[in-house]
C-alpha positions in Angstrom: -12.7 -7.6 22.8 -9.7 -5.6 21.8 -8.3 -6.0 18.3 -4.6 -5.4 17.6 -4.4 -3.8 14.1 -1.1 -3.6 12.4 -1.0 -1.0 9.6 1.8 0.6 7.5 3.1 4.0 8.6 2.6 5.1 5.0 -1.2 4.2 5.2 -2.6 7.0 2.9 -1.0 5.2 -0.1 -2.4 1.8 0.6 -5.5 1.5 -1.6 -7.2 -1.0 0.7 -6.3 0.5 4.0 -8.4 3.6 4.4 -11.7 1.8 3.9 -10.7 -0.6 6.8 -9.8 2.1 9.2 -12.8 4.1 8.3 -15.1 1.2 8.6 -13.7 0.5 12.1 -14.2 4.1 13.1 -17.8 4.1 11.8 -18.7 1.0 13.9 -16.7 1.9 17.0 -14.6 -1.3 16.9 -12.0 -1.2 19.7 -8.8 -1.3 17.6 -5.4 -0.8 19.1 -3.6 0.5 16.0 0.2 -0.2 15.7 1.9 1.6 12.8 5.0 -0.1 11.4 7.3 0.5 8.5 8.4 -3.1 7.9 5.8 -5.7 6.7 7.9 -8.4 8.2 7.0 -7.1 11.6 3.5 -8.6 11.0 3.0 -12.2 12.2 1.5 -12.9 8.7 4.3 -11.1 6.8 1.8 -8.7 5.1 0.0 -5.5 6.0 -2.6 -4.6 7.1 -3.1 -7.4 9.6 -5.7 -7.9 12.4 -4.9 -9.9 15.5 -8.0 -10.9 17.4 -8.4 -11.3 21.1 -8.1 -15.1 20.6 -4.7 -14.7 18.8 -6.0 -15.3 15.3 -4.3 -13.2 12.6 -6.4 -12.0 9.5 -4.7 -10.2 6.6 -7.3 -10.2 3.8 -9.2 -6.9 3.9 -12.7 -8.3 3.2 -12.1 -11.1 5.8 -11.2 -8.4 8.3 -14.5 -6.6 7.7 -16.4 -10.0 7.9 -14.8 -10.7 11.2 -15.8 -7.3 12.6 -19.3 -7.9 11.5 -19.4 -11.3 13.3 -18.3 -9.5 16.4 -21.4 -7.2 16.1 -19.5 -4.2 14.6 -21.7 -3.9 11.5 -22.1 -0.5 9.8 -24.8 -1.9 7.5 -27.1 -3.3 10.3 -29.9 -0.8 9.6 -29.9 -0.9 5.8 -32.8 -2.2 3.9 -32.6 -4.9 1.3 -32.6 -2.3 -1.5 -29.9 -0.3 0.2 -27.8 -3.4 0.5 -28.2 -4.1 -3.2 -27.2 -0.5 -3.9 -24.1 -0.9 -1.8 -23.0 -4.0 -3.8 -23.6 -2.2 -7.1 -21.7 1.0 -6.1 -18.8 -1.0 -4.6 -18.5 -2.9 -7.9 -18.6 0.3 -9.8 -15.8 1.7 -7.6 -13.6 -1.3 -8.2 -14.3 -1.4 -12.0 -14.1 2.3 -12.8 -12.3 4.2 -10.1 -9.7 1.7 -8.8 -7.8 1.3 -12.1 -7.4 5.1 -12.4 -6.1 5.3 -8.8 -3.5 2.6 -9.6 -2.6 4.4 -12.8 -2.4 7.8 -11.0 -0.1 6.7 -8.2 1.9 3.8 -9.7 2.0 4.1 -13.5 2.1 7.9 -14.1 5.8 8.5 -14.2 5.8 12.0 -12.7 3.5 11.0 -9.8 5.4 7.8 -9.1 8.8 9.5 -9.0 7.9 12.7 -7.2 5.2 11.4 -4.8 4.7 7.6 -4.5 8.3 6.3 -4.6 9.5 9.2 -2.5 6.8 8.7 0.1 7.5 5.0 0.5 11.3 5.4 0.4 11.2 8.0 3.3 8.9 5.9 5.4 10.6 2.5 5.0 13.8 1.5 6.9 17.0 0.6 5.1 17.5 -1.6 3.1 13.8 -2.2 2.3 13.5 1.3 0.8 15.8 0.3 -2.0 13.7 -2.5 -3.5 10.3 -2.7 -2.0 8.8 0.4 -3.8 9.8 -1.0 -7.2 8.4 -4.4 -6.3 5.1 -2.9 -5.2 4.9 -0.9 -8.4 5.3 -4.1 -10.5 2.5 -5.7 -8.4 0.1 -2.8 -8.9 0.9 -2.8 -12.6 0.1 -6.5 -12.8 -3.1 -5.8 -11.0 -4.0 -3.0 -13.4 -3.5 -5.4 -16.3 -5.9 -7.9 -14.7 -8.5 -5.2 -14.2 -8.1 -4.1 -17.9 -7.4 -7.5 -19.4 -9.3 -7.0 -22.6 -7.0 -4.2 -23.7 -3.7 -4.8 -25.3 -0.4 -2.9 -24.5 -0.3 -1.5 -28.1 -3.1 1.0 -27.4 -1.9 2.4 -24.1 -2.8 6.0 -24.8 -6.3 5.0 -25.9 -6.7 2.9 -22.8 -5.6 5.7 -20.5 -8.0 8.1 -22.1 -10.9 5.6 -21.7 -10.0 4.9 -18.1 -9.9 8.5 -17.0 -13.2 9.2 -18.9 -15.0 6.4 -17.1 -13.5 7.5 -13.7 -14.8 11.0 -14.3 -18.3 9.6 -15.1 -18.1 7.5 -11.9 -17.3 10.5 -9.7 -20.1 12.5 -11.3 -22.5 9.6 -10.6 -21.4 9.5 -7.0 -21.9 13.2 -6.6 -25.4 13.0 -8.0 -26.2 10.0 -5.7 -24.9 11.8 -2.6 -26.7 15.0 -3.3 -27.0 17.1 -0.2 -27.0 14.2 2.3 -24.4 13.8 4.9 -23.9 10.1 3.9 -25.1 8.0 1.0 -27.9 6.4 3.0 -28.9 9.4 5.2 -27.5 10.6 8.5 -25.5 7.5 9.5 -22.5 6.1 7.7 -22.4 2.6 6.1 -19.8 0.4 4.5 -20.3 2.2 1.2 -19.2 5.4 2.8 -16.1 3.8 4.1 -15.1 2.6 0.6 -16.0 5.9 -1.1 -14.2 8.0 1.5 -11.1 5.7 1.3 -10.8 6.2 -2.5 -11.7 9.9 -2.6 -9.6 11.0 0.4 -6.6 9.3 -1.1 -7.1 11.2 -4.4 -8.1 14.5 -2.7 -5.4 14.8 -0.1 -2.3 13.9 -2.1 -0.2 16.7 -3.7 0.1 15.3 -7.2 2.1 17.0 -9.9 -0.1 15.3 -12.5 -3.6 15.4 -11.2 -6.0 14.9 -14.1 -8.8 13.2 -12.1 -8.0 15.2 -9.0 -9.0 18.4 -10.8 -12.4 16.9 -11.7 -13.0 15.7 -8.1 -12.3 19.2 -6.7 -14.9 20.6 -9.0 -17.6 18.3 -7.3 -18.1 20.4 -4.2 -20.5 18.1 -2.4 -17.9 15.2 -2.5 -15.2 17.5 -1.2 -17.4 18.6 1.6 -18.3 15.0 2.3 -14.6 14.0 2.7 -13.9 17.0 4.9 -16.9 16.1 7.1 -15.7 12.5 7.6 -12.2 13.7 8.3 -13.3 16.2 11.0 -15.8 13.8 12.6 -14.0 10.5 12.6 -10.3 11.5 12.2 -10.0 14.7 14.2 -6.2 14.2 14.6 -5.9 14.3 10.8 -6.1 17.9 9.7 -5.3 17.7 6.1 -2.0 16.0 5.6 -1.7 13.1 8.0 -1.6 11.8 11.6 0.6 13.3 14.3 4.3 12.5 14.4 5.0 8.9 15.3 6.4 8.4 18.8 8.6 5.5 19.7 6.8 3.4 22.4 8.7 3.1 25.7 8.1 0.5 28.4 6.7 -3.0 28.4 4.7 -2.5 25.2 8.0 -2.6 23.2 8.8 -6.0 24.7 5.6 -7.6 23.6 6.6 -7.8 20.0 8.3 -11.3 19.9 9.3 -10.9 16.2 11.1 -7.6 16.4 14.7 -8.7 16.7 14.3 -11.7 14.3 12.7 -9.5 11.7 15.3 -6.8 12.0 18.1 -9.4 11.3 16.1 -11.0 8.4 15.5 -7.6 6.8 19.2 -6.7 6.9 20.3 -10.1 5.5 17.6 -9.9 2.8 18.7 -6.4 1.9 22.4 -7.3 1.7 21.6 -10.4 -0.4 19.5 -8.3 -2.8 22.2 -5.7 -3.2 24.9 -8.3 -3.7 22.8 -10.2 -6.3 22.0 -6.9 -8.1 25.7 -6.0 -8.2 26.7 -9.4 -9.6 23.9 -9.5 -12.2 24.5 -6.0 -13.4 28.2 -6.4 -13.7 29.1 -3.8 -11.1 31.0 -6.5 -9.2 32.6 -9.5 -10.9 34.5 -12.5 -9.6 37.6 -13.7 -11.6 39.8 -16.7 -11.0 43.5 -16.0 -11.4 46.5 -18.4 -11.4 49.0 -17.6 -8.7 52.3 -16.2 -10.2 55.5 -18.1 -9.7 58.2 -16.6 -7.6 61.2 -15.1 -9.6 63.9 -17.7 -10.2 61.6 -20.7 -10.0 61.7 -21.4 -13.8 65.6 -21.2 -13.9 65.8 -23.4 -10.8 63.7 -26.2 -12.4 65.8 -26.1 -15.6 69.0 -26.4 -13.5 67.6 -29.5 -11.8 66.7 -31.1 -15.1 70.3 -30.5 -16.4 71.8 -32.2 -13.3 69.6 -35.2 -13.8 70.8 -35.6 -17.3 
């Protein structure tokens, strides 16, 4: 069965995307990857999205992995019960300790967001989406960060940042100690834990960040760096260090198989125009004023003359 996998062209910045692609590479799942720059080109309206051979569309990341496992593409098939428990424990640790710092690094840190994240998205997205989607995504990630760190108030932001980065450094050190000199976390074969760890670490290791507090600590853990390099060379040979080869526009019948293309292009343009007009009206750049039409010269004197004749 062939799976049609829709992913964003700016994949390296999607925090949940690298684990999905890596997991599929580990299991050998037959994915036909289609990279797009407009989320409305997805039948579900979100990215990533998996279209199965039966026409079903799945957009939730963990449900995508569950579906792949049902189709016998299971990276954890040979794990013992204890290794399965370790997988759940370490994945929980990644989400609790490392994910908040990744969100802060790419979406909250002003320097990184302006010079890397927003610039990367704005260059990859088509007009007019590149005007408002990066800002909307930033707000969504900031809301998610608040949910992950709900017990902290906004008044101690500096203390919170210091605590988050300290816990993330401890998490990386623990991962380095657990990996040791092994190729993968459970021996010579990769598992789902490797997919998630690689997804987080490769994102942090490969990006050129002007403010890289956690990045410097990761580069000091040489076994984790070698671990990421090994997975890149083995499962992503087209990805040297920066990204996939240049995207080529498909030619032929494959371009005609996308039934939503023209509709989504029209909708994206209309939505962009509506957003820009609304912003202009709300900000006062454009205003609408009602004026009373001026009377033609002589109208006033003519009406007065008519009143005199009536008298």
